[in-house]
N, C-alpha and C positions, 0 to 999 in steps of 0.2 A: 504493500500500500504506500509506503514512504517513497519507494522508487518511482511509482506512478505519479505521485504528487510532484516530485522533483521534475519529472519529464514534462508535466503539464504547466507548472508555474515557474520553473527555472529561477531567474534572478529576483522574482517577486517575493521569494521566501526570504525573510529577514533573519530568522533563527529557527532551529528545530532540534528536537531531541526525541529519539525513539528508543524504547527499552524492550528488549526481547529476551528470550531464555538463552542460556549458554549453548553455543553451537548453531544458533539460528540466525545470526546476524549477517551483515554484508556491508561493503563499502559504498557510501553515498557521497555526493559532492557538497551539498549544502546542509544536510541534516546529519547530526551526530547520532551514531548507533552505539548503544550500551547493552551489554549482555549481563543478565542477572539471574538470581535463583528462582526456580519454579518446580514444584508447587509450593515449596516452603520458602518464604522471603528471606533474603540475606542482606548483608551490609552494603553490597554494591547496589542493590535495589533501593535500599533506604536512602543512600546518597542521591540516586537518580530521582527518587520521589521528591526529595527536597529541592533539587534543581528544577524539576518540572513546575513545582509550586512557585518558585522564584521567577521562572520564565513567564508563566501566564499572568502573574500579578503585575508584570510590567506592561501588559497590553492595555492600550487606551481605547477610547470610545470609537475611534475610526479604524481600529485594527480588526483583522479576522484571525481567530484562533481555530485552526483545523486539528481536530482530535481524531486520530486513526486508532480505532478501538477494536480489539478482538479478545477472545477468551484468553485468560492468563494474566490480564492486567491487574487483577486483584492481588496476586502474589508478587508480580513484577514491580509494582509501584507502592510499596508500603510507606505510609506517612502517618505513623501512630500519633494519637492525641497526647497532650501533655500528661505525664505521669505513667504512661504505658510505654514499655521498652520494646525493642525489636525482639528480644528473647520472649517476652510475654506473647507477642503476636505469633511467633514461631510455635510456641506451645499450644495455644488455642487452635491454630490452623491445623496442626498435626492431629489433635484430638478430634476435631470436627471431621477431617478427611477420613479418619478411621472409624467413625461412629455410624456410618450409613446415612447421614444427613444429606438432603438434596443440596444442589448448588445454590438454590434460592435461599435455603435456610442458612447455609454456611455464609453466604454473602450478607444476609441480614445482620449477623453478628459482626462481620468485618466492617460493615458500613458504620457501625456505631463506636468504633475505636479508631477512626481514620479522618484525616484532614482532606482527603481527595475523593473518597468513595461516596456513594449515596447522594449525588448532586453537588457535593462540596467543590468539585473542580469548576463547575459552572459559576458558583458564587465567587470563587477566587478569581476567575477570569473577567467578571463584570467590571466595567460596563462594555467590554468588547463583545462583538458578535462571535458566536461559537458555532461551528459546523462540525458535527461528529459523524464520521463515516464508519459504519459498523459491519464487521463480519461476525455473524451470530453463531455462538457455540452453545446457546441455551435453547432447550426444547420450547417451542411456541414463540420464540423470538421476543420474549419479554425484555424490553429495553432496560428496565430497572435491574434485571439480573445479569446482563452481559457485562463482564468486567466490573461488577458491583455498581453499575450505573453511575459513573462519575459526573455525567452531565444530564441526568434525568431526575425528576422529583422522586424522592424515596417514599414508598408507601408503608414501609415498616417503621417500627418504633423501638425505643429502649425496652419497653415491656415485651415486645415480640422477641428481641434478642435474648432476653433473660429466659423467656418461656422455652425457647429452642434449646438452650443449654440445660435447663431442668429436664426437658423431655428426653434428652439423650443421656441423662445421668452424668453430665459433665460439670455441673456447677461447682461441686466440691473439688474438682480436679484442675480447674483453670486458675491462673495466677491471681493473687489478691488484688493487684492493681486494676485488672480488668473488671473484677467483681465490683470494686469501689466505684469505678467510672460508670458502669452500667446502672448501679443502684442510685448514684447521685443524679445521673441524667434522667432516670425514670421519675425521680421525685421533683426535680426542678423544671424539667422540660426546656430549659434555656439553651442547652447545647444539642437539641434534637436536630436531626438531618433536615435539610430544606424540603418543603412540601410544594405542591403544585402552585400555590398562590404566591410563591416567592418571586419578586420582580426580576431576578437574574434570568429566569427561564423565558422571559419575553423575547430575548435575543438569541435563543439557543435553538438549533435545528438538528435533530437526530435522524439519520437516514441509514436504513439497512441496505447494504450493497451486495450481500451474499449470505447464504445459509445452507443448511443440509439438503434442502430441496434441489439446489443446483447440483450438488454432489450425486444425489440419487438419480436425477434425470440423466446425468452423464453416464452413470453406471448402467442404467437401463438401456441407453443407446448402445453402449459397448456390448452388453449382453446379447442384444439383437444381432449385432454384427457377427457375434460368435455362434449364432444359430439357436440361442435360447429364447424361450418365451418369458419375458420379465414381468414381474408383478411387484409393485411397491406396496408393502404391507402397511408401513407407517413411516412418517417423518418425525414422530414424537414418541419414540420408544423410551419407556422409563421402567423402573422397578429393579428389584434385586437381580443381578446378572444371572445367577444360576436358576432363578425361577423363570425369567424370561426365556432362558435356553430351553426349558421344558416345553414351553408353548411353541417355540420354533420347531423343536423336535417332533411334536405331535403333528404339526402341519406337514413336515417332511415325510413322515411315515404315511400320512394319508395320500400324498402325491405318489409315493412309491407303490402303495397298495391299490389305489383306485383312480389315479390320474385326475384327482380333484383336490383343491379348487382350480387347478391349472394343469394342463397336460405337459408331460415331459417331451423334450428337455426343458426344464424350468429353472428360472433364476428368481429366488426370493430375496428381496432387498428391503432393508429398513435402515432408518437413521434415528439417532437420538442419543441418550446418555443414561446408561444404567448405573446402578450403585452397587458397592460391595461393602458389607459389614465385615470388617476385618477381625477375625477371631484367632487366626494362626500367626505364625512367625515367618511365613514365606515371602517371596518376591512375586510381584505380578501387577495386574491392572484389570480394570473392568472388562476390557475386550478379551484378554487372555483367559480370565475366569469364565466369561461367557462361553468361549470356544471349548474350554476343557469340560464344562458342564454339558455342552451340546455334544461333545465327543462321546460321552456316556450314553446319550439318547440315541445316537445314530450307529452305535456299535454293530458291525456285521452287515450293514446296508451297502449294497453295491452301487458304484457310480454316484456317490454322494460326497460332496466336498463342501466344507463350510469355513468361513473365516470372519473375523471381526477386527477392525483396526481404528485407531484414532487418526482423524484426518490431518492432525498436525505432525504425524510421524512418530509420536511417542505415546505409550500406554502406561499409565501409572508412574511408578518411579523407576521403570526399566528403560533399556535402550531400544526396545522393540516397539513397533507401531501396533502390533497385535499378534495373532497366531492363526494357523490354518490346521484343519483336521479333516479326516475322512473316515469312512466306515471301518478302516483297518487300523486306525491310530491306537486303539486300546490293545489290539493284538500285538502290535509292534512294541508298545510299552511293556506289556507283560512278558514278552520275550526277553526284555532287558532286566527283568526282575522288578519293574516299577508297578506300583499299585495306584492307578489314577485317582480313585476315591480318596486315598490318603493325601495326595497332593492337593486335591480340592478342599479337603477339610482344613489343611494348613494354609490355605490361600497362597499356594506356591505354584501357580500356573506357569510362571516364567521358567522356573527350573525344569518343570515337566517338558514344556515344548522346546526349550533350549537343548535338552538332552536328546530330543528326537530330531533336531535341526528343522523344527517346524514353526519357529518364530518368523514374523514378517519384519524385515529390516528395510525401511524406506529411506531413512535419514530425514532431516528436516524438510518439510514441505512448504514452510513459511505461510501457512494458512491454518485456520482452525474453525471448522463448521460441525462440531460434535463428532460422533462415531458412525462408522458404516458397518452394517451387518449383512452378510450374504450367505446364501446356500445355493449351490448348483446341483441339480438333480438330472442326471443323464438318462437316456433311454435304457 
């Protein structure tokens, strides 16, 4: 996105700073590129967040601030409120990511301990005009949830953030500084995130320029070229990864047995973002966990191949975009003395697929429109 803006505006850009995750950057001529930590924020991101705040606060009434927003911004631009440290944010982020909370719930908490999230970037940029161009990685394209909605009115409150932490039994585990800030904010209301009636939003324009539907349409087009009959099941797939895999598995078995709801060769496609409640000590991500759970469902089926991958090229905390499996995956694993269910129980899908050379390694794609799920069923 930054490269495209440079190509369009050239010397009309006075200053620019883009923050992306490690290994995903590139050289630009007028916009500085910084790489920082994701999904857990780090000190490089903290420094970048401060610089972004300083930069946009310099904007005047006749300036245009262009915000290029995609998923990951919540972690890449930490700007904690006074009294909350980077370590505090790292702890609460880690706990939330492992709890099974949705991205909207995670962001509701992050917005209330940040100077940038939840519409605060828009208020910092006032009285400038703000144009936010968005690549959506959030199911349903909820602008308030993408990158924690830095230029969008925040519908959530301090009370919501506290309720989420209590719901996932995290309140007694989070740092005291965050507890104190949330309690104080809920009582006073003076530091609440900006709401729709805030005057700063009168000069803010948020435009979605890409989402998972674009990815699904491209996948369906390619499936047709390869001779498959594609069907897009959903662009808003959610739920626990292993449970969603069971539904996928039941549809696959119906196609194999009865050629319905679509005739073979078939390509089942879906996009969205599942969740994983981490109970084990393994390595993995939601796409790899989904694929491992689905491998159990399709065991023994002929000419069935499945995969899931993150469109940014990374899944969870691993170096893989996702994983691929077929009807013989379990048989190959068992021949190596591996018990697939045990790996699933330990949330260790990456180790499982890496041992079988069945991880998907794409490298950075420099985009992020949630995850892609696919099943190919041959004749």
